[in-house]
Every structure is written in C-alpha cells, then in structure tokens.
N, C-alpha and C positions, 0 to 999 in steps of 0.2 A: 114150340119153335117161335110162334108169333109173340109169345110172352118174352122170350129172350131178346128178340129184335126190338120190341117196344122198350124193354128195360135198357138196352144199350143206347137206343135213340134218346131216351129221356136223360140218361147220364151224359150223353154227348151235348144235348141242348143245355142242360143246367151247368155243365162244366165250362161251357164257352162264354157264360155271362161275365161281364166285366165287374170285378170286385173293386169297390172304392175303399181306400184305406181310411181308418178312423184317425182323426186328428186328435192329438193329446189335448186335454183340457188345460188351458193356461189361464190362471187368474191374472187380472190386470195388476201390474205392479203398483204398489201403494206409494204415491208421492207424499201423501199426508204425513206418514211417519217420518220420512226424510226431512220434510219442511219443519216439523215439530222439533226434531233433533237439532237441526241447524239453528232454529230459533232459541232453543234452550242453551246451546253452546255459546251463542252470542251473548245471552243474558248472563251466563256464568262468567264469561271472559270480561264483560263490562264490570261486574261486581268485583272480580279479582283485581282488575286494573284500578278501580276506585280505592280498594283497600291499599294497594301499593302507593297510590298518589297520597293517600292520608298519612301513610308511614313517612313518605318523603317530606310532606309538609311539616310534620312534627319535628323532623331533623332540620331545623331552619338554618343551622350553621354550615350546612354542607350544600354545595351546588351540584345538583344532579343533572346530567345531560340525557336526552332521550335519543335512543337509537332508532333508526328506521326499521330495524330488525325485531322490534318489539320488546326491548328491555331498557332499563335505566342504568346509568353508571356514573361514578364519580372517581376522580383521581385522589389517591391517598399519597402518592409519590409520583409526580410528573417530571419527566426528563425533557428539558427544553432544547438540548443540543440535537443536531441532525444525527439520527441513528436509524438503522434499518428497521423496518417492521416486518413481521412474518408474512411470507407469501405462500400460496398453495404449494404443497410438497416439502416445505421447510420442516425440519424437526426442531421442535421447541422443548425446552425444559422449563417447568413451572411448578410453583408451590401454590396450593389453594385450600381454602376451607369452605364448608357449607354451613350456613346459619338459617334459622327461620327469620321471619320478618321483624321479630322483636329483638333480634341479635343474639339469641341463644344458640350456642354451637351445637350443630347436629353431627358433623364430622370435622375434627380438627385437622390442621395441616400435618400433624404427627400421624394421625390415623390414615390419612390419604397418601402420605409420603410424597416425595417429589415425583411429578408425572412427566414422562416423555411422550410427546404427542406429535404426530405428523399432520400438519395443517391440511384440512379438507380431505384427508385420506383415511381418517379413523372416525369411529363413532364416539361422540363425547356429548356433553350437555350442549344442546343446540345454541343457546345464547352465547356460551363461552366459545364455541367455534367461531362465531362472528367477532366476539369481543377480543379474543387473542390477537386478531388481525389489526386492532387499534393500538397495540402496545409496542413499546420499545424495551430493550433490555434494561432491567433495573426498575421499571415502573411497577407500581402497585395500583390496582383499580378494584373498587368494590362494585360488583354488579348486583342489581336487583332484578330478579328474573321471575316472571309469571310462570305458572305451572305448564302452560302449553309450550314454553320454550325451555323447560327444565325436564321434569320427569313425568309430566302429563297425568293422565287419568289412571295410571297404574302405580305411580310412586316408584321407589327403588326396591320395594319388597322387603325392606329392612326398617330403617328409621324415618324415611321420608314417605308420608302418606299420599293418598290420592289427591289430585288437584291442589298441591301444596306449592305456594310461591316460596322462593328462597333468595337469600343473599349469598354471594360468594366473593371473597377477597382473594384476588389472584396476583401473584408476583411473577413476572417474566424473568427467568434466570438466564436463559441462553437461547440463541437461534443458530442452528446449523443449516446452511443452505445446500 
C-alpha cells in the first residue's frame, strides 16, 4: 500500500513540473548571398548596356533617344500632326518583329502576325509596354531593349536565349479607345 501511495505521489510531483517547449533551430539568413547576387546582376546589366551603347554608336546615321524606362528607340517613321497616343485600357493593333542586336531577324512580322494588345492590361515585352505609349497611329519605331526589359534570364524558351538583348521594330496600326 505504501508503495502505491509513493508511486502516485511521485507521478503527481513529476507530472506537475512545467515543461518548456523546444525552440526550432533557425539559421541566420545569409545576406551575403543576396548582396553577391545583386552585385553580379548590376555587373551583367552594365556590360549589357555597354554592348547596346556600342551598337548604337556604330549606327552613326541614326539618332537614338534614351527612355527613362531602360531602353533606347529611334523613329523610322514619325508622325508630326496631332494624333492620339495610346492610353491605359486602349486596344491597339500593331505589327512588330524581333531581331538580335546585329539586326538578324529572330521573329519576322509574318511569324508574329498582327498583334492586338490592351495597353497596360496584358503581359507583353516590358519595354514595348512603355514604348507603345509613345506612338501615334502610323508611326514606326525601332526599340533597342536590354534583356531585363525583354525576356530576361529565361529567354522565350525557343529562339531567344537567356540574357539576350533585342531590337524590335514596331508599327502602330490602330488605336481603339
């Protein structure tokens, strides 16, 4: 009987002790990797921009403008009269091609066909999303686009490789408001 009482008392004493939960082991997040990635991305972007600037300099007969959105462009056909430019939500019809920086056709206008695009409402080449908003009906602009404003580090999975800068000549055919 004494053994039973002692047994129950010992269970009662040990069961009443406060259990502290174990904390999960969390390693410190490494900011070194992030800093190195950012540094490498900046280096690659600077090299890519320098390559584009070299291409533009070699084309001394053409006047390229720099966009604050990270691309260069030149007018092949500029409309001087007052005409509307696309606004967000407008549906535009355009014809375009994609070339490499040396001017070799990657995708022709015939391959890409006429595109209908809702301004700022659809996914499209980032630089062209901004560039289209510079255009009037009938204008043709050639855009020189670094990879980070085109297809980026993944390419298009077909003909455009990773980190590939491109040129695109775009003609704005129509704007529907």
